[in-house]
C-alpha positions in Angstrom: -14.7 -70.6 -63.3 -17.6 -71.1 -60.6 -16.8 -72.4 -57.4 -19.2 -72.9 -54.3 -17.2 -74.6 -51.3 -15.2 -70.9 -50.9 -17.3 -68.4 -51.4 -14.3 -65.4 -51.4 -16.4 -63.1 -52.5 -18.8 -62.8 -48.9 -15.5 -63.7 -47.0 -14.8 -59.9 -48.1 -18.0 -58.8 -47.4 -18.2 -59.8 -44.2 -14.7 -58.7 -43.5 -15.7 -55.0 -44.3 -18.6 -55.6 -42.5 -17.2 -56.2 -39.3 -14.6 -53.3 -39.8 -17.1 -50.8 -40.8 -19.7 -51.9 -37.9 -16.6 -51.2 -35.6 -16.8 -48.1 -37.1 -19.9 -47.3 -36.6 -19.6 -48.7 -33.0 -16.8 -46.3 -32.2 -18.5 -43.1 -33.6 -21.8 -43.7 -31.3 -19.7 -44.6 -28.7 -18.0 -41.1 -28.9 -21.2 -39.6 -29.4 -22.8 -40.8 -26.6 -19.9 -40.4 -24.2 -18.6 -37.2 -25.6 -14.9 -38.1 -25.6 -12.8 -39.2 -28.3 -10.7 -41.4 -25.7 -12.9 -44.0 -23.9 -10.3 -46.8 -23.2 -6.2 -47.2 -23.7 -7.0 -48.5 -26.9 -8.7 -45.2 -28.9 -5.2 -43.4 -27.9 -2.3 -44.6 -25.5 -0.2 -41.8 -25.9 -3.4 -39.3 -25.9 -4.7 -41.1 -22.6 -1.5 -40.7 -21.1 -1.5 -37.1 -21.3 -5.5 -36.8 -20.7 -4.9 -38.6 -16.9 -1.7 -36.1 -15.9 -4.0 -33.0 -17.2 -7.0 -34.3 -15.5 -4.4 -34.9 -12.3 -3.5 -32.1 -12.5 -7.2 -30.0 -12.5 -7.7 -32.2 -9.5 -5.0 -30.3 -7.5 -5.3 -26.9 -8.9 -9.2 -27.2 -7.8 -7.9 -28.1 -4.1 -5.2 -25.3 -4.2 -8.0 -22.9 -5.1 -10.5 -24.3 -2.5 -7.5 -24.2 -0.1 -6.3 -20.4 -0.7 -10.2 -20.1 -0.2 -10.3 -21.5 3.5 -6.7 -19.6 4.0 -8.5 -16.0 3.1 -11.7 -16.9 5.5 -9.1 -18.1 8.3 -7.2 -14.9 7.6 -10.4 -13.1 7.8 -11.7 -14.1 11.1 -8.1 -13.3 12.7 -8.4 -9.7 11.3 -11.9 -9.4 12.9 -10.8 -10.1 16.3 -7.5 -7.6 15.6 -9.4 -5.2 14.1 -11.7 -5.3 17.7 -8.5 -4.9 19.7 -7.5 -1.8 17.5 -10.4 0.6 18.3 -10.2 -1.1 21.8 -6.3 0.4 22.5 -7.7 3.7 20.5 -9.9 4.1 23.4 -7.1 3.2 25.7 -5.1 6.0 24.2 -7.6 8.6 24.7 -8.3 7.9 28.7 -5.1 7.5 29.2 -4.1 11.4 27.6 -7.5 12.7 29.6 -6.5 10.9 32.5 -2.7 13.0 32.3 -4.7 16.5 32.8 -5.0 16.0 36.2 -5.7 18.8 37.8 -9.2 19.0 35.9 -10.1 15.5 37.3 -11.3 14.5 40.3 -10.4 11.1 42.2 -13.3 9.4 41.0 -13.4 10.0 37.3 -9.7 8.7 37.6 -10.5 5.8 39.1 -13.7 5.5 36.6 -11.4 6.2 33.7 -9.4 2.8 35.5 -12.1 0.7 35.3 -12.5 1.5 31.7 -9.2 0.8 31.2 -9.5 -2.3 33.3 -12.2 -3.7 31.3 -10.6 -2.6 27.8 -7.6 -4.7 29.0 -9.6 -8.0 30.3 -12.0 -7.9 26.6 -7.9 -7.5 24.6 -7.0 -11.0 26.4 -10.6 -12.4 26.2 -10.4 -11.3 22.1 -6.8 -12.9 22.1 -8.1 -16.2 23.6 -11.4 -16.9 21.8 -10.6 -16.1 18.4 -10.6 -19.4 16.6 -11.4 -20.8 13.4 -12.7 -24.3 13.7 -11.8 -24.1 17.8 -8.0 -23.2 16.6 -6.9 -20.5 18.5 -5.8 -17.7 15.8 -4.3 -14.7 18.5 -3.0 -16.8 20.8 0.4 -17.3 19.8 -0.8 -21.0 18.3 0.3 -19.2 15.1 3.4 -17.7 16.4 7.1 -19.2 15.3 9.3 -21.3 18.4 13.0 -20.8 18.3 16.3 -21.6 20.3 19.8 -20.7 20.4 19.2 -16.9 20.2 22.6 -15.5 20.3 23.1 -13.0 23.5 23.6 -10.3 20.4 20.2 -10.6 19.9 17.9 -7.9 21.9 14.6 -9.5 20.6 13.7 -10.9 17.2 10.5 -11.5 14.7 9.5 -13.4 12.4 6.9 -13.3 10.5 7.2 -16.1 8.1 9.2 -18.9 7.9 9.1 -22.5 5.8 10.2 -25.2 7.2 10.3 -28.5 5.5 8.9 -31.4 7.3 10.3 -31.8 10.9 13.5 -29.4 10.4 14.8 -26.4 11.8 15.9 -22.8 10.2 19.1 -21.5 10.7 19.4 -17.4 11.0 23.1 -16.4 10.5 23.8 -12.5 10.4 27.4 -11.3 9.4 27.2 -7.7 10.5 29.8 -5.3 7.8 28.9 -2.0 8.9 28.1 -0.9 12.2 25.3 1.8 14.0 26.1 4.5 15.4 24.2 7.5 17.2 25.4 10.9 16.1 27.2 13.3 18.1 30.3 15.5 18.8 32.4 16.2 21.6 33.0 19.7 23.0 36.2 20.2 24.8 35.9 22.4 27.8 39.3 22.3 29.0 38.6 21.6 32.3 36.3 20.7 35.2 34.3 23.8 35.2 33.5 26.9 32.5 36.2 29.3 31.8 35.1 32.4 30.4 36.2 36.0 29.4 35.0 37.5 31.6 32.8 36.9 35.1 29.5 38.3 33.3 30.0 36.2 30.2 27.6 33.5 29.1 28.2 30.5 27.0 25.1 30.4 24.9 24.5 26.7 23.4 21.4 25.7 21.0 21.4 21.8 20.8 18.9 20.3 18.6 18.3 16.5 17.9 15.1 14.4 15.9 12.8 15.9 18.6 13.6 19.6 18.7 15.9 22.1 20.1 17.0 24.2 22.9 18.8 27.2 24.0 21.0 27.2 27.3 23.0 29.5 28.8 25.9 29.1 31.2 27.2 31.1 33.0 31.5 31.3 34.0 32.7 28.9 37.0 29.6 26.1 35.8 31.1 22.8 36.3 30.8 20.8 33.0 28.9 18.4 34.8 26.0 20.8 35.7 25.4 21.5 31.9 25.5 17.7 30.9 22.8 18.0 33.2 21.4 20.8 32.0 21.0 19.3 28.3 20.2 16.0 29.7 17.2 18.2 31.2 15.5 18.2 27.9 16.1 14.9 26.1 13.0 13.9 25.9 12.3 17.3 23.8 15.2 17.6 22.0 16.1 13.4 22.0 20.1 14.0 22.9 21.9 12.9 25.7 25.4 14.2 27.4 28.3 12.3 29.4 31.1 13.7 31.0 33.8 12.4 29.1 37.7 13.8 30.7 37.7 17.7 30.5 34.7 17.9 28.2 31.2 16.8 27.0 29.8 14.1 24.6 26.8 15.1 22.8 24.7 12.2 21.5 21.9 10.8 19.8 19.1 8.2 22.1 19.0 6.4 19.5 20.9 4.9 16.6 20.3 5.3 13.0 21.0 7.6 10.0 17.5 9.3 10.8 19.4 10.2 14.3 21.1 13.6 14.3 22.9 15.9 16.3 22.7 19.7 15.9 25.5 21.8 17.8 24.9 25.8 17.5 27.7 28.0 19.3 25.1 31.4 20.0 27.1 33.3 21.6 31.0 31.8 22.7 31.5 34.1 26.2 35.0 34.3 24.7 36.2 31.1 26.2 39.4 30.1 27.1 39.9 26.5 27.8 39.1 23.8 25.5 40.1 24.1 21.9 36.3 23.4 20.2 34.3 21.2 19.0 35.2 17.7 17.6 33.6 15.5 15.2 33.5 11.5 15.8 35.3 8.9 14.4 32.7 8.1 11.4 34.6 4.1 11.4 34.4 4.4 15.6 32.1 7.0 17.0 33.6 6.2 20.6 36.9 8.5 19.3 36.8 11.7 18.8 39.1 13.4 16.0 42.1 15.5 16.3 40.5 18.6 14.1 38.2 20.8 15.5 35.8 23.9 14.9 36.7 26.5 17.3 33.8 27.8 19.4 34.3 31.5 17.8 34.2 30.2 14.0 31.5 31.0 11.6 30.9 27.3 11.6 30.2 26.6 14.9 27.7 30.1 15.1 25.9 28.1 11.9 25.7 25.1 13.3 27.5 21.9 13.0 25.3 18.8 12.4 26.1 15.4 12.1 24.3 12.1 11.5 24.3 8.8 12.7 24.5 5.7 11.1 22.1 2.4 10.0 24.1 -1.5 10.9 24.6 -3.0 7.6 24.1 -7.1 7.7 23.3 -10.1 5.4 20.6 -12.3 6.9 21.1 -15.9 5.6 23.4 -14.3 2.6 20.5 -11.5 1.7 21.2 -8.0 1.9 19.4 -6.8 5.3 16.8 -3.8 5.2 18.3 -1.8 7.8 17.0 0.9 10.3 18.9 1.9 13.6 20.1 -1.4 15.4 17.3 -3.5 13.4 17.7 -5.6 10.4 15.3 -7.5 8.6 14.7 -9.2 5.7 11.4 -10.1 3.9 11.9 -13.3 0.8 10.0 -16.1 -0.4 11.5 -18.6 2.4 11.9 -16.1 5.3 10.4 -13.0 6.7 12.8 -12.0 9.8 13.6 -9.0 12.3 16.4 -8.8 14.0 17.1 -5.7 16.6 20.4 -6.6 17.2 22.2 -5.5 21.1 24.2 -2.9 22.1 26.0 -1.9 25.3 24.4 0.5 27.9 25.4 3.6 27.1 27.6 2.6 23.8 27.9 5.1 20.8 28.4 2.5 18.3 28.6 -1.0 17.7 32.0 -3.1 17.8 30.6 -6.8 17.1 31.1 -7.0 13.2 31.4 -10.4 12.0 29.4 -13.5 11.8 26.6 -13.9 14.1 24.9 -17.5 14.5 21.4 -15.3 15.2 18.8 -18.4 16.3 17.2 -21.1 15.1 13.4 -21.3 13.9 12.0 -24.6 15.6 8.6 -24.6 14.4 5.6 -22.8 14.6 3.1 -20.6 12.1 0.5 -21.1 10.1 1.1 -22.9 6.5 -1.5 -23.1 3.5 -0.9 -25.1 0.6 -1.8 -22.4 -2.1 -0.4 -25.0 -4.9 -1.1 -27.5 -6.8 2.3 -29.6 -5.8 2.7 -30.8 -2.2 6.0 -29.1 -1.5 8.1 -26.1 0.1 7.8 -23.7 -3.0 4.2 -24.5 -2.9 4.0 -23.4 0.5 3.2 -20.5 1.8 3.9 -19.2 5.7 2.4 -17.0 8.2 3.2 -16.1 11.8 0.3 -14.8 13.5 1.5 -13.4 17.0 -0.1 -13.6 20.2 -2.2 -10.2 21.3 -2.8 -10.4 25.0 -2.2 -7.3 26.5 1.1 -9.1 28.7 2.1 -9.3 24.5 1.9 -5.9 23.5 3.7 -2.8 24.1 6.9 -3.5 24.9 8.8 -0.5 26.0 12.2 -0.2 28.2 12.5 2.5 30.2 15.4 2.8 32.3 16.3 -0.1 32.4 12.7 -1.4 33.7 10.5 -3.0 31.1 6.8 -2.6 30.8 3.9 -3.8 28.8 0.4 -2.9 28.0 -0.8 -5.0 31.0 0.8 -2.7 33.4 -1.9 -0.4 32.6 -4.0 -2.3 35.4 -4.8 -1.2 38.5 -2.3 -1.3 41.1 0.5 -1.7 39.0 2.9 1.0 37.8 1.2 2.4 34.7 -2.4 2.8 36.1 -3.8 5.8 35.5 -4.5 6.8 39.1 -0.8 7.1 40.6 1.4 5.7 38.0 3.7 6.6 34.8 0.9 8.5 32.8 4.4 9.9 30.4 5.4 5.6 30.2 2.0 4.3 29.6 1.3 6.3 27.0 4.3 5.1 25.3 3.2 1.7 26.0 0.2 2.2 24.5 1.3 4.1 20.8 3.6 1.0 20.8 0.3 -1.7 20.9 -1.3 0.2 18.3 1.8 0.5 16.2 2.5 -3.7 16.5 -1.3 -4.8 15.9 -1.8 -2.3 13.1 1.6 -3.7 11.5 -0.1 -7.5 12.0 -3.6 -6.3 10.6 -1.3 -5.1 7.7 1.0 -7.8 6.9 -2.4 -9.8 6.7 -4.0 -7.7 4.8 -0.7 -7.9 2.2 -1.2 -11.9 2.4 -4.4 -11.9 1.5 -4.3 -9.4 -1.0 -1.1 -10.4 -2.7 -0.6 -13.1 -1.9 -4.4 -15.2 -1.4 -5.8 -12.9 -4.3 -3.3 -13.8 -6.5 -2.8 -16.9 -6.2 -6.6 -17.3 -6.5 -6.0 -15.9 -10.0 -3.5 -17.1 -11.4 -4.9 -21.2 -10.1 -8.0 -20.3 -11.8 -6.4 -19.2 -15.3 -4.1 -22.5 -14.8 -7.2 -24.7 -14.4 -9.0 -23.1 -17.6 -5.6 -23.6 -19.6 -5.7 -27.3 -18.1 -9.0 -27.9 -18.6 -9.0 -26.6 -22.1 -5.6 -29.0 -22.8 -6.9 -31.9 -21.9 -10.4 -31.6 -23.7 -8.3 -31.1 -27.0 -7.0 -34.2 -26.4 -9.7 -36.1 -24.4 -12.9 -34.2 -25.8 -14.7 -35.8 -29.1 -15.1 -33.7 -32.0 -19.0 -33.4 -32.5 -18.9 -32.3 -36.3 -16.1 -34.8 -37.0 -17.7 -37.7 -35.6 -21.3 -37.3 -36.6 -19.8 -36.6 -40.1 -17.8 -40.0 -40.0 -21.2 -41.7 -37.7 -23.0 -41.1 -41.5 -20.4 -42.8 -43.2 -20.0 -45.8 -41.0 -23.6 -45.9 -40.9 -24.0 -45.8 -45.2 -20.8 -48.9 -45.4 -22.2 -50.8 -42.9 -25.4 -50.8 -45.1 -23.6 -51.1 -48.1 -21.3 -53.8 -47.1 -24.6 -55.6 -45.3 -26.1 -55.5 -48.8 -22.6 -56.6 -50.2 -22.9 -60.0 -47.9 -26.2 -60.6 -48.7 -25.2 -60.5 -52.7 -22.5 -62.1 -52.3 -24.4 -65.5 -50.1 -27.3 -65.2 -53.3 -24.7 -65.4 -56.1 -23.3 -69.3 -55.3 -27.1 -70.3 -55.8 -26.5 -69.6 -59.6 -24.6 -72.7 -60.3 -27.4 -75.0 -60.0 -28.8 -73.3 -63.3 -26.2 -75.7 -64.7 -27.3 -78.8 -63.7 -30.8 -78.2 -65.5 
């Protein structure tokens, strides 16, 4: 049957040619752009996945840039702290050399004081001038602020704290065990030492963390004089004494398990009064146990030793690391160190239980080191003020000192000031600056460095995943292009033949 009004073969060939041209155009587009997905209709689900991965790649790239910027900020701060550290070491040498008073002239001491004044001025200048893009780094700008500090908190140091925008962070302490001094009670039976004979001597060796001394006392010596003799060597033994009733308490000067008191009776002098050496109650060292060790016992002659105890506590539910009266935790959200208050002269802490220590209200340097902008991806870091007035805080005899007290005219100047305390202040300042440099170094090496490496790997994997979904496979697309070219050419020839076929009907007309 031959028809000319409807050329079905031509319609089929036209449709197939259109499809082949569409496939050819798609292959040409993918090969020219290098992408398998150029618009939503190419692969709707794949487009959504690839766009999400692209967003993650952008965020990761910015996070890497942030981490590198954080490293540069800390580098600048570290540079300033390194210079201050060198100046403090020089200051230590000047204080030590000036202490050689018999070998120095007044002019040399004055010259040393001039150097010290210049060093302290330079420390303050570095603290106020070290900056990144105009933001001061070492003047306390990035230190934390707190309010509601409890009376039982002697001092605190917030090294890092993550704070939600516009929020505060409470620091709650629960003390479960008190810190204690090491010590013994020597029962002497009266206000004066009563030995067996006037020629006898009571010889006692007292030792602590700093050293030991052997002391001899004659019969009739007042126990107040015995305590005073022990206290005269406190700086070299780390042990202090106080009269208590008809005896003497001997305690370590500091709290903690590193502290100890050792008592050795070298010669008991046939002591006639007092019942011996009492250990102290482990739960409350203000109380002496009834059990005693006689002065002429072998245990006393071999030496008795008692150790102190560190405070036990939790901070915000985390078991704290403790040393003496100081507790600290270091978590991803909070790095804080708290020194608890003890009454002057106390032997142990009486206040167990919960303490609302303080509330962190702001401050610190926040770095966005993750792709997601949330508190988990933020890293916080506190950088303390290193001006001379903020360094080397030391308390002696109820008086507080700091590095600025070494300037001319103040109590710790090297011309006529107290050089013993001056050296303690300088040593403490060196420790504080070194500790801060260590924290910043750990932040760079372990936080920033590790973050950059992990973000780099995440970026690589995200790029690879996005490439699998969106990029064109040139080998496959080239094969598809060749196939589409052949089919398009074939369909075009077929359409030409289909259009020519109806003309054959003219032969029937003669």
